[in-house]
C-alpha positions in Angstrom: 0.0 0.0 0.0 2.8 2.4 0.9 4.5 1.6 -2.5 1.2 2.5 -4.3 0.9 5.8 -2.4 4.5 6.6 -3.1 4.1 5.9 -6.8 1.0 8.0 -7.0 2.7 10.9 -5.2 5.7 10.7 -7.6 3.4 10.4 -10.7 1.5 13.5 -9.7 4.7 15.5 -8.9 4.6 15.7 -5.1 8.2 14.4 -4.9 11.0 16.7 -3.8 12.8 18.5 -6.7 16.2 20.2 -6.6 17.1 23.8 -7.5 18.7 22.3 -10.6 15.4 20.6 -11.6 13.5 23.8 -11.2 16.0 25.8 -13.3 16.0 23.0 -15.9 12.2 23.1 -16.2 12.2 26.9 -16.4 14.8 26.9 -19.1 12.8 24.2 -21.0 9.6 26.2 -20.7 11.4 29.3 -21.9 12.9 27.4 -24.8 9.4 26.2 -25.8 8.1 29.7 -25.4 10.6 31.0 -27.9 9.4 28.7 -30.6 5.7 29.1 -29.7 5.8 32.9 -29.5 7.8 33.1 -32.8 5.3 30.9 -34.5 2.4 33.0 -33.0 4.0 36.3 -34.3 4.3 34.8 -37.8 0.8 33.5 -37.7 -0.7 36.8 -36.5 1.1 38.8 -39.1 -0.2 36.4 -41.7 -3.8 36.7 -40.3 -3.5 40.5 -40.4 -2.4 40.4 -44.0 -5.2 37.9 -44.8 -7.8 40.2 -43.3 -6.4 43.2 -45.1 -6.4 41.3 -48.4 -9.9 40.2 -47.8 -11.1 43.8 -47.3 -9.3 44.8 -50.5 -10.9 41.9 -52.5 -14.4 42.6 -51.2 -14.0 46.3 -52.0 -14.6 47.5 -48.4 -13.4 51.0 -47.6 -10.2 50.6 -45.6 -9.5 53.1 -42.8 -7.3 52.8 -39.8 -10.4 52.4 -37.6 -12.0 49.7 -39.8 -8.7 47.8 -40.1 -8.2 48.0 -36.3 -11.7 46.8 -35.7 -11.1 43.6 -37.8 -7.5 42.9 -36.6 -7.3 44.2 -33.0 -7.4 40.7 -31.5 -4.5 39.6 -33.8 -2.5 42.7 -32.8 -3.0 42.0 -29.1 -1.8 38.4 -29.5 1.1 39.5 -31.6 2.2 42.1 -29.1 2.1 39.6 -26.2 3.9 37.0 -28.2 6.6 39.4 -29.2 7.2 40.4 -25.6 7.3 36.8 -24.5 9.7 36.0 -27.3 12.1 38.8 -26.3 12.1 38.0 -22.6 12.4 34.2 -23.2 15.4 34.7 -25.5 17.0 37.1 -23.0 16.5 34.6 -20.2 18.0 31.8 -22.1 21.0 33.8 -23.4 21.9 36.1 -20.5 19.9 34.9 -17.5 19.3 38.6 -16.8 15.5 38.2 -16.5 14.5 36.8 -13.1 12.8 33.4 -13.1 9.7 35.0 -11.6 9.4 37.6 -14.4 10.0 35.0 -17.1 7.3 32.6 -15.6 4.9 35.5 -15.1 5.1 36.6 -18.7 4.7 33.0 -19.9 1.6 32.6 -17.8 0.1 35.8 -19.1 0.9 34.7 -22.6 -0.8 31.3 -21.9 -3.9 33.1 -20.4 -4.1 35.3 -23.5 -3.9 32.2 -25.8 -6.7 30.5 -23.9 -9.0 33.5 -23.8 -8.4 34.0 -27.5 -9.1 30.3 -28.2 -12.3 30.4 -26.1 -13.4 33.6 -27.8 -13.0 32.4 -31.3 -14.3 28.9 -30.6 -17.4 30.3 -28.8 -18.3 32.3 -31.9 -17.5 29.4 -34.2 -19.7 27.0 -32.2 -22.5 29.6 -32.1 -22.4 29.5 -35.9 -22.4 25.7 -36.1 -18.6 25.3 -36.6 -16.0 23.2 -34.7 -14.0 24.4 -31.6 -10.6 23.8 -33.2 -9.2 27.1 -32.1 -9.6 26.4 -28.4 -8.3 22.9 -28.8 -5.2 24.2 -30.6 -4.5 26.9 -27.9 -5.0 24.4 -25.1 -2.5 22.1 -26.7 0.0 24.9 -27.1 -0.4 25.9 -23.4 0.0 22.3 -22.3 3.3 22.0 -24.3 4.6 25.4 -23.2 3.8 25.3 -19.4 5.3 22.1 -18.0 4.8 22.2 -14.2 4.1 19.7 -11.6 1.5 17.2 -12.8 -1.1 18.0 -10.1 -0.9 21.7 -11.0 -1.3 21.0 -14.7 -4.2 18.6 -14.1 -5.9 21.3 -12.0 -5.2 24.0 -14.5 -6.4 22.0 -17.5 -9.4 20.8 -15.5 -10.5 24.4 -14.6 -9.9 25.7 -18.2 -11.9 22.8 -19.8 -14.7 23.2 -17.3 -15.0 26.9 -17.9 -15.0 26.4 -21.7 -17.5 23.6 -21.4 -19.9 26.1 -19.7 -19.5 28.4 -22.7 -20.0 25.4 -25.0 -23.4 24.8 -23.4 -24.3 28.5 -23.9 -23.2 28.4 -27.6 -25.1 25.1 -28.1 -28.3 26.5 -26.7 -28.2 24.8 -23.3 -27.1 21.3 -24.2 -24.0 19.9 -25.8 -24.4 16.8 -27.9 -23.4 13.5 -26.3 -20.7 12.7 -28.9 -19.1 16.2 -28.4 -19.1 15.7 -24.7 -17.3 12.4 -25.0 -14.7 13.8 -27.5 -14.2 16.8 -25.3 -13.5 14.6 -22.2 -11.1 12.4 -24.2 -9.2 15.4 -25.5 -8.9 16.8 -21.9 -7.8 13.4 -20.6 -5.1 12.8 -23.2 -3.8 16.4 -22.9 -3.5 16.0 -19.2 -1.6 12.7 -19.6 0.6 14.3 -22.2 1.5 17.1 -19.8 2.3 14.7 -17.0 4.4 12.5 -19.3 6.3 15.6 -20.5 7.0 16.7 -16.9 8.5 13.3 -16.0 10.5 13.1 -19.2 12.0 16.6 -18.4 12.7 15.7 -14.8 14.5 12.5 -16.0 16.4 14.5 -18.6 17.3 17.1 -15.9 18.8 14.5 -13.6 20.8 12.8 -16.4 22.1 16.2 -17.5 23.1 17.1 -13.9 24.9 13.8 -13.5 26.8 14.3 -16.7 27.8 17.9 -15.7 29.0 16.7 -12.3 30.9 13.9 -13.9 32.6 16.2 -16.4 33.5 18.6 -13.6 35.0 15.8 -11.6 36.9 14.5 -14.6 38.2 18.0 -15.4 39.2 18.5 -11.8 41.1 15.2 -11.8 42.8 16.1 -15.1 44.2 19.5 -13.9 44.7 18.8 -10.2 47.6 17.0 -8.4 46.1 14.1 -6.5 48.4 14.4 -3.5 48.6 18.2 -2.9 45.2 19.2 -4.6 46.8 22.1 -6.4 47.0 22.6 -10.1 49.3 20.2 -11.9 51.8 20.6 -14.7 49.1 20.0 -17.4 47.0 22.9 -16.0 50.1 25.1 -15.7 50.9 24.6 -19.4 47.4 25.3 -20.5 46.9 28.4 -18.3 50.3 29.9 -19.0 49.7 29.4 -22.8 46.4 31.2 -22.5 47.8 34.0 -20.4 50.7 34.5 -22.9 48.1 34.7 -25.8 46.1 37.3 -23.8 49.2 39.4 -23.0 50.3 39.7 -26.6 53.3 42.0 -26.9 53.3 42.7 -23.1 54.8 39.3 -22.3 58.0 40.8 -21.0 56.1 42.5 -18.2 55.4 39.1 -16.6 57.4 36.2 -15.3 56.8 32.6 -14.3 58.5 31.1 -11.2 59.5 27.5 -10.8 60.2 26.1 -7.3 62.4 23.1 -6.8 62.6 21.3 -3.4 66.3 20.7 -3.0 67.4 17.2 -1.9 63.8 16.0 -1.6 64.8 12.4 -2.5 67.2 12.4 0.4 64.4 13.6 2.7 62.2 10.7 1.5 65.0 8.2 2.1 65.6 9.5 5.6 62.1 10.1 6.9 60.0 7.8 4.6 57.7 8.5 1.7 54.7 9.2 3.9 56.6 12.0 5.6 57.7 13.3 2.2 54.1 13.4 1.1 53.2 15.4 4.2 56.0 17.8 3.4 54.7 18.4 -0.1 51.2 19.0 1.2 52.4 21.6 3.7 54.5 23.3 1.0 51.5 23.4 -1.3 49.3 24.9 1.4 51.9 27.6 1.9 51.9 28.4 -1.8 48.1 28.8 -2.2 
């Protein structure tokens, strides 16, 4: 029974996560936001052009006010997407944007997408059409916001319940049985998809963290003397070569010192290798 409870808690995301996991999830969400917002900007520009072309083809008098009236929703979505794109790119490249700011903007963007999807689909359903726009926006949000599973299940549940209420209004008080079943199935699979994505990213985060720690340890072993724990000759050669390249023509202003422990082999023979090792450790401690 305890194992079942533990598995359920883990599956719904109640397990403890590290700071690295949180940063990895945020970076992954920001990376997805970059692609989604860039796609949104391109789509909204195309939709604005499409509406303008439609007005030209139908011979409607085009004024700034009439064009704004037709395209204002697209401009709003475009503006929000552009801001999210900028801050997501900035977060990923420079880490200057705080995690809270980046997440807040992404959440606002997700909310705008959902409201837009609901608005369009409500009018589409009122005219006997499908609710594709809401479904698409819900899918985008589920891919873009990967949080703990219980939060995503709660968020998607609330969003779908709210929209179901508007579906009933658009349908005149009663949604067809087939539509209800399809709607529930879509919500269920979207929730499962978001949970699966979360666990995949957590697994990827821990593998990446393990590889980074392994690489750091290997690098430390490669450039550090095992006995004294100070930089070894390999590191000295690499660092000095880099320093000389940076100095350029000012090389003559700097000098490198080499220290030799005189008669160290005699010390080893007289006091043992263990004492010789202790001497090297003390000398290294003095140098650093």
